[in-house]
N, C-alpha and C positions, 0 to 999 in steps of 0.2 A: 720672518717673511717680509720681503721688501715691497711687494705690490700685490694688488688684487687681480692683476692681469692673469696670473696663472689660474686663480680660482675660477675665472669666468671665461677663459679663452675658448673652452669647448661648450659654452652654454648653448650654442646653436644646435648641438647634437641632442639636446634633451628638451626639445620644444614641447611644452604641454599643449594638449588638444582640449577643445571645449568640453568633451565628454569626460575628461580626466581632470580631477581637481586635487593637485598635490597639496600637501600641507602648506599653508601660507608662511611666508617669511615671518619669523618671530624673533624676539630679542632674547637670544640665548645668553647664558652666563650672567643674567641679571641677578643681583642679590635677592634672596627670597623675601626678605623684609626690606623694602626700598628705603633708602636714606631720605629723610625729610629735613630740610633746613628749619630753623625755629619758626614757629607759627606767628603770623601777624594778623591783625584785624585792621584792614585798610580803611582809611577815612575817605577815600576818593572813588572806590569802585561802585558801579550801579548795582541795584538789587536784582538778582536773577529771578526771584520768585514772582515777579510781576507778570511774566509771560510764559515761563516754562511750567508744564504741569507738575504737580507735587511729586509724582513718582520719579521724575527726572532729576530732582534737586539733590538726591543722595549721591549722584555721580558727578565727576568733573564735567564742566560744560564748555562748549566751544566759544572761543573768544575772537576768532578771525574768520568766521564762516560766511558762506554765500548768503545766508539768511540773517546775518547779525542785526541788521536794521530792525527786524521784526521783534527784537527783544530789548531794544534800547529806547529810552525816553517814552514817547507815546506809542512806539511800535508802528508808526504810520508813514515811514519813508519807504519808497519802492525798492525792490531788489530785482536783479536781472535773472530770471529763471528762463533760460533760453527756450524758445525764441521771444518770450514776452517779458515786459516789465510788469511786475505785479506788486500792488500796494494794498495793504489791509488797513482799514480805518474803522474803529468802533465795531459795528456789526455787519460790515460789508467788505467785499473784496473787489478791487478794480484791476482790470487787465488792459494793457496797452501793447499794440504791435508797433514798436517805436520807429519813428522816422529819424533821420540823421541831420544834425546841424554841424557844419564844418567851416573852418577857416584854415589858413596856413599854419596857425598856431595850435589848434585843438580840434577835436572831434567829439561830439557826444550824442547820445540817443535821447530823443525828446519824449518825455512821458506825457501822454494825453489819455485821460480816462475814456478809452473807446467803449468799454462796457463795465458796468458796476453791478455785481451780483449780490443779492441779499434776500432775506425773507421779507415778504410784503407785510407781514405782521409778526410781532415778537411772540415766539412760541414758548419761551422760557423766561418770563418776566423777572424771575429772581436771579438770573445769571447776570454777571457783569457785561457791560457793553464793550467787549474787547475780545481779541483772539487769544488762543492758547496754543503753544507748541506742544503737541502730544507725543510726537516722535520725530526723530531725524536720523539721517544716514549720510553717507558720503555723497550720494546723488539725489537726495530727496529730503523734503521736510513736510510734515503733516501739520496743517494749520486748522484748528477747530474754532468755530464761532458758536459757543454753547447757547447763547441767547436765541439762535436761529436754527438749530439742528443741522448746521452745515459743517461738513468736513472737507477740506481741500487737500488733495494729494498733489503737492507741488513737486513734480519729478523733473529734474533738469534734462532738457533736450526733448521733452514731449511736445509734439505739435498741438496736443489737446490740453486744455485746462479741465481737470477732472474733479468733480465734486460729488460727494456722497451726501444725500439728504436722508438723515437717519430716522426721521419719522414724518408723518403726514404734515407737509408744510407748504403753504402758498409761496411762490417765488416771484421776485421782481428783478428784471434786467433792464437797467437804464443806460442811456448813452448821451453824451454831450453833442452828438451829431443828430441829424434827422434820419429817421427810418423811412426809406423810399418804398420798400416793398417787403412783404413777409409771406412765406408760403410753407406748407407742411405736406408731408407725404400722407398716403391714405391711412397708414397705421399710427400716425401721430408720434413716430419715434425719430423722425428727422425733420428739421426745420431750417429754412434758409432765409436770411434777411440781408438786404443791401442798404448801405448807409450813404449819405450824401458826400462823404469824403472819399468815395471810391472803394471802400472796403466791403467785402462780402464775408459774412460769418455763418457758420453752421452750428446747429445744436443737435446733439444726439442724446436720446434718452433710453434707459434700459426697459422702460415700459411706456405705454401711451401717456402723453402729457399734452393737454390742450392749452394753447397760448392765445391771448388776445393782445393787441398792441395799439398804442397811440403814436404820436409823432416821435416821442423820445423814450417810451417805456414799453417793455414786454412783460406781461404778467400771466401767472397761471393759477389754477385752482390748486388744492392740496396735492402734493406729490411726495413719494418716497422712492428712493432708488438712486441710480447713477445718472448724472448729467455730464456730458462732455461737450466742450465748446472749442471750436477751432476757427482761426482765420483762414480763408482761402487765399493763398499768396499769389495765385495766378488765375486768370480767367480760363485757361485751357481746361477742357473737360477732364483730361487725365488727372489733374490735381484733385478734383472733387471725387473722382472714381477711387483714387488711392485713399483719401480720407474716409470715404464710405467703407472701403474694404477692411480698414484696420480700426474702425470706430468701436468695435465690440470688445477689443482686448485692451485693458488699461493697466498701467503700472501703479502700484501703491507705494513702492519704495525701491531703492537701488543701492547696492553696495559695490565698492571697488576693493579688490583683493590683490595684494602683492603676492603672487603665487610662486614665482621663481625670480632669480636676479634678472632685471631688465624686462619683466613682464607685469602688466596690470590687467586683471580681468574684471569686467563689469558684469554684474549679475542683478537682474531686476526681478522683484517679486511682483508677479502679474496676476490679474483676475480677468474673468470674462472668457470669451471664445476667440479662437483664431491666433494669429501671429501678432507680435508686438512691433509697432513702428515707432522708432525714435529718430532723433536728429544728431548728426555728428558734425563737430566743427572741423576746420582744416587740419589741426594737429591730430585729432582722432583719425581722420582719413589717411594721414601720412603714416601713422603707426598701426593702423588696423590690419591685423593679420588675417586677411580674407581666406587664405588657404587653410588656416588652422581652425577656423570657426565656421559654423554653419550660418553665415549671415549673407544677406543680399543688399547691395548698395544701390539705391535708386538715384542714379546720377542726375536725373532730370527733375527731381522733386526737391525744391530748395526754398528755404526761408532766408531772408537777409539778416545780417547781424554785424555789429561792430567788430566781431572777431572773425569775420569772413563768412561766406555762405555756409549755412547749416543744411546738410544733405541727409536725405532719408536713408536709414539703415533698418532692415527688417531682421530681427533675431532676438532671442531671449538673453543672450550673453555675448559680449565682445571680448576679444583678446587683443590687447595693445602690446606691441613689441618694439622696444627701442634698441638701437645699436648699443653694444656695450661701451662703457667709458672706463678707461683704465685709471684706477686710483693709485698713484705712486707718491712716494716721499720726495723724489727728485725729478728733475727734468727727464722727459722720455728719451731724448737723444744724447744727453750728456753735454758737459761743457768742454769746449776745445781746450786741449792741454796747454797750448801756447798762451792761453788767457789766464791760466791759474795765478800767475804772479800778480797780475793787476787786481784780480778778485781778492787774493789773500791780503794784499796791501790795504784795500778798503775794509776788508773783514776785520783785520787787526784793529783798525781805528774805530769801527762801529762797535766792536765788542768792548774795547776800552771805554767807549762812551757810555756803555751800560753801567759800568762800575762807578762812573763819576756823576751819574745823573740819578735823581730821585723822582719817581712818578708823583707828580703833584695833583693830577686830576683825581676826582672822586667819581667821575662819570663812568658807569659800567661800560658804555660804548667806547669811549676814548681809552680807557684803561685796558679793555680787551684788545684793542688794536695794538697797543704798545707791547702787550704780552706776545701777540702773534708775530709782531715785527721781530722781537728777540728770538722767538722760536725758529723763524726763517734763517737766522744767522747760523744756528746749530746745524740745520739741514744742509745749508750751502757749504759749511765747513766740512761736513761729511763728503759732499759731492766733489770738492776740490782737494780732499785728503789733507786738510789742515786741522787736525784733531786737537791741537794744543789749546784752542780757544773754547772747546766744548765745556770743560768744567766751569769756566766763568759764566757761560750762558746758563748752564744748569743751575748754578747758584742764584743767578738773577731770577730765573723762572720760579724756583722754589720760594724765594723770598717774596715774590709778587703775587703768586697764585695762592699759596697756602692761607694767607689771611682771609681771602674770600671764601675758601672752603671750610675754614674753621670758625668763621664768624667773628674774627678779631680785627678786621680792617676798620680803621678809624674813619668814620664819615659815611660809610655805605656798607653794603653787604647783601647777601641773599637771604630771603625769608620765604616761607610757604603760606600761600593764601588758600584757606579751605573753602571759601565762599564759591569761587569759580574753579579752583583746583589747579594751582600753578605757582611758579616762582615769581616773586616780586623783588625789587630792591628796597632797602630801607628808605632811601630818598623817595622812591616812587610810591611807597605805601601811604605817604602823607601829601604828596604833591604830584598831581596828574601830569604836570609838564616836565618833571625831573626825568633825567635819563631818557630823553626823547619819548616820554610816555610809556616807558617799560612797565610802570606800575599800573597802567590800564591795558597792559598786554600788547603794546606796540612793539614791533621790531625784535621780538624774542629770538628769532633765528639769527638775526644779525649779531646781537651782543653775545649770545651764548656760543655762536659759531666761532667767534674769536677766542673765547675762553677754551673751547674744546680743542682748537688748534694747538694752543699752548700746552694744554694737558696731554694731548696725544704725543707731542714731541717729547715732553718731559718723561712721560711713561715709557717712551721708546728708549731714551738714553739712560733712564734710571728706573729699572723695573721694580725695585723694592718700593720706591716712592709711588709708582703706579698702583701697586697692590694695596698700599695703605689708603690711598685716596680714591680707589675705584668706586666705592658707593656714592661719594659726592659727585664724581665725574658722571656716573650713569644718571644721577638725579638731574643734572643740568641737561644731559642729552634727551632724557625722556620728557622733559618739559615741552619740547617741540617735536619730538620724534616717536612718541609712544604710539604703538600700533593697536593696542588693546582697546576694549570698550568696557563700560560698566563700572560699578562702584568698587570693584576690586582693584582698580587702578587709581593712582593718585593724580593722574594727568589726563587731560582730554586727548582724544585721538588726533594725531597729526595737527598740532595747533595752527600751523601756518600753511601747510601744503594743501592745495585744493585738488582733489583727485578727479574732478571733472575738467577743470581748466588745465590741469597738469603743470601748475606752477604755484608759488607761494603768494600769500597776501601778507602785508606788513602791518596794516592798520588794525588796531585792536578794538576796544570797547568804546568807540566814538561813533555817533550817528553821522553818516555822510549821505547826501542826496544821490551820489553816484556810486554808492556801495563801497566795497573794500578797495584797497589800492596797494601798489608796490612800486617803489622807485628803483632800488638797486638789485638787479638780477644777479650780479656777480657776488654780492654778499650773501644772497640766498644760496647760490651754488656753493660758496665757501662753507656755509653751515653744514650742508649734507656731506660735502667732501671731508670736512674736519671730523664729522662723526664717523665716516668710513675709515679715516686714518686712525681714529681712536680704536675702532674695531681691529685694525691691523696691529696696533700696539698691544692690545689685550688678547689677541688671538681669537676674536669673536667674529667668525665668518658671517653670521647672520646680520650683525651690525654693518659689516663691510658691504654686504649685499643690499641692505636697505638704503644706506647712505649713498652707495654708487648708483642705485636705481633712481632715487629721488634727484640726485645731481644730474643724471643723464636727462631726465624729464625736464628739469628746470632749464637746462641748456637748450633743449629743443624748443621750449616755449619762448625763451629769450630770442632765439633766432626767428621764430615765427611772428612774434608780436612787438618786441622792443626794437629789433634791428630793422631799420627801414631802408631797403635797397632801392636804388634808382631803377625806375621802370617796373617796380613791383606793383601789383594791383590789390594788395591787402587794404590799403587806405586810399582816400580820395587823392587825386593828382595834385591838388593845391598843397595838401599836407606833405605828401611824399616828396615833392619837388624841393621843399624847404628843410626837410628833416632827414637825418640819417639815424637818429635814435629817438624813441619816445622817452620823455623825461619821467613823468609819473603815469603809470598805467592803472586805470580804475576799471572796475567791473563794467562801468557804463560810459567810460570817457577815455580819451587819449590826450595827454597834455604835453606840450613841448617844454614847459617850465618845470623846475625842480622845487622841492620844499625849501631849499636854501639858496636858490640862484635863479635868475631870469633866463629865458630861452637863449639870449645872445651869448651867455657864458657857455659856449659849446664845449670848452675844455672840461668843464664840470660835468656836463652830460656824459662825455666820453669816460671821464675818470670814475664816475659813480657806477658805470656799467662795466668796469674792469677791475677795480680794487676789491680785495687785495691781490697783488700780482703773485701768482704761485703756479705750480705745475698744471693745475686744472684749468688755468686761463687759456692754455693752448687749445683746449676743446671748445671753450666758449667762443673764442674768436679764431676758428680754424679756417674760415673762408677768406683767403688772402685777397681776392678781388674786392670783397666788401670792406676788409680792413683798410685797403688803399683808398677806397671811396670815403670811408669814415675819417681817416687822417686828413685827406685833402679838404674835406668839408670843415674840419676843426681848425686847421693851421691858421687861417686868417684871423681867428678869434684871439690868437696869442699876441697879436699886435696891439691889443687894447692896453691902456694904462691900468696898472693895478692887478694884472694877472698873477696869481700866486705861483711860485716856482714848483710847489708840490704837485699841482695839477698838470703842469707842463711835462713832468716826468712820465705820466701815463700816456700822453700823446707820443712822446719820443719812444716809449716802449713799443707801442704798436707800429710806429714808423720803422722800428728795427726789424720787423718781420719782412719788409720788402726793400728797405734801404739800411742795411745793417751798419755800414760805416758812417753814414750821415747821422743816424740816430746816436751812435756811439760818441761821436764828436760833441753832440749837444749834451749828452748825459755827463761826459767828463767835465764839461764847463759849468754844470749845475751846482748851485751853492746851497740849495735847500730842498727838502723832500717831504712828502706827505708823512704824517705822524705814524702811519702804518707801513711806511716804505723806507728804503735806505739806498745809499749808493751801492752797497754790496748787492742788494737784491736786483737793482736795475742792471748792474754789470752782469750778474748771473743770468738774467733774462736775455740780454743782448748776445752774450757769448754762448748761449745754448740754442741759438736760432739757426744752426746749420749753415747753409751756404749763403745766407743773406737774401735769398729770393723767396723766403717763406717755406722752403722745403726742409723743415726742421724735424719732420717725423720719419723715423726709419721705416722701411718698407714693411717689416714684419708686424708693425702695429698700426699701419696706416688705415687698415680696414676697421679699426676700432673708433676712428674719428666719426663724429656726428656731422654730417654735411648739411 
């Protein structure tokens, strides 16, 4: 089977409805006993037992989650639980409705402790002065403060901060602002207070609670039950009416389920009375299948966010539907036959180069890129019908991949960490900086994605090899694409992919004030695309479905938040005017700089959001007008002294979408290429661009593009 297109071409005919819950996508054909690489005892990993409750420690634990700061070091750095920044310190929890600070170079949300909630006296003096994570899901985390009888249901997208006071406890709510006024309703179940920074906050209680207040503190007598706190984002009466109406129904957790290819369903576990009010970010709203779900969108009820306005949605479950993306081994429109000779000439030289070069790097990242580069040569050879070189590529792939899968590679290799539940490298297990932090769970989808690409291609051209090494291949894939939960799995659920934001995070077990981050969206797309290709090679339709779905979502998110279009209103005008790409995107920040390059190196920003160049790149950068904007924004940067030839190649590749001949002339004169790229690959790309005007996609699959 050459593509996933056939599998999902008719997916729209089988739309699941909210009242129907088909079996979730699962990883079929997995070995019954998962293969594990040799066990390691890392010397650099933090201790998970400091903040996770004991009953969670027997299962693999998240290493790139939206609440990761809560379990690292002192656990006291904030996390963005839309729409609030929330910080837990010792026996209290602080909430901020963040303001924005921006320049032409970056944007970030400012944490100010608008409210701090705690028990006014310690009710369990024998408990430690810290929080404990007692449960977590895709859309929520439950944070307990045992010393104070407080349990916070931190559910992403809830306009309310919900706390359960588990036994009779006096409460304290302090603020760094001044309290200008405080009022309560007759039943003492709703309280309103105004602060001198212009904010108005509402407190709802499940039973009467009497508060008294000073200039900066609100206190109560003993109380047990549910407390809900919400900022009033607008002075319009309708905002308060909406919060009043939905104050009695609260979510305690939320799951995201991959139901069918290209569908994600959100399901919240709720308590209380009435309907559930949550907030959707712009990508949710773009994908929300209103006709298929019984939800109501409150277009005029909004909270501000660095991710765009958060809009009210009423409903217990949402169905998100993305356009299908076609996973193919080869370019979607094919290479022009008159170009075969030029590609074959370059291909012969690049394949000969494989035999005369030895990989000297021991870095899992750079090694993986070289494997994937060679695998591209085999697929291009298929596409231009020059099969004579494939045995040489197969030999190279076997010799370079097998030592990593067998544990015989000199200087590095894969190991299994039981403490958090995942794959580390030998170098990373003793050095947190080695392999770009792979040993502290950074960048797993990037590194392993390259390996999976090489494995997929080798399994395609050598099925007996694929059969032999399938257990190891699936182990690498499951490290970042496991969909299961609980102790029966050896890997955490979707290590990198965030099912609320709908894209991946790359930063692992490092505490950051701005939360998780990701630089290269294209390498994230490559990871899920490569897994889908591996599914094609092994005939595993479930893996094809999962990889294709995650790749499609990652592409949507890249276009929404990383691609900065002129005239777009996602970000402030100062930032939009100067940038066509976000460099590093954080949970709480947008930065024009890269981890490895300053903002002025625009060719690096373009390259790191395009590499590796492969058939899926057509979907990631399908908007020809934006591509033109992006290239014109980047080209002046190539006039700097010291610009590396490898980065120029990616600029020329995109230029080839709208100026085919001009880009081709530049590529032909190039002398050097990125270590994951080649002259063959660039020529393949240019010669499969159709008419040179960006119209490279045949009509019969144009509908599959994500616009």
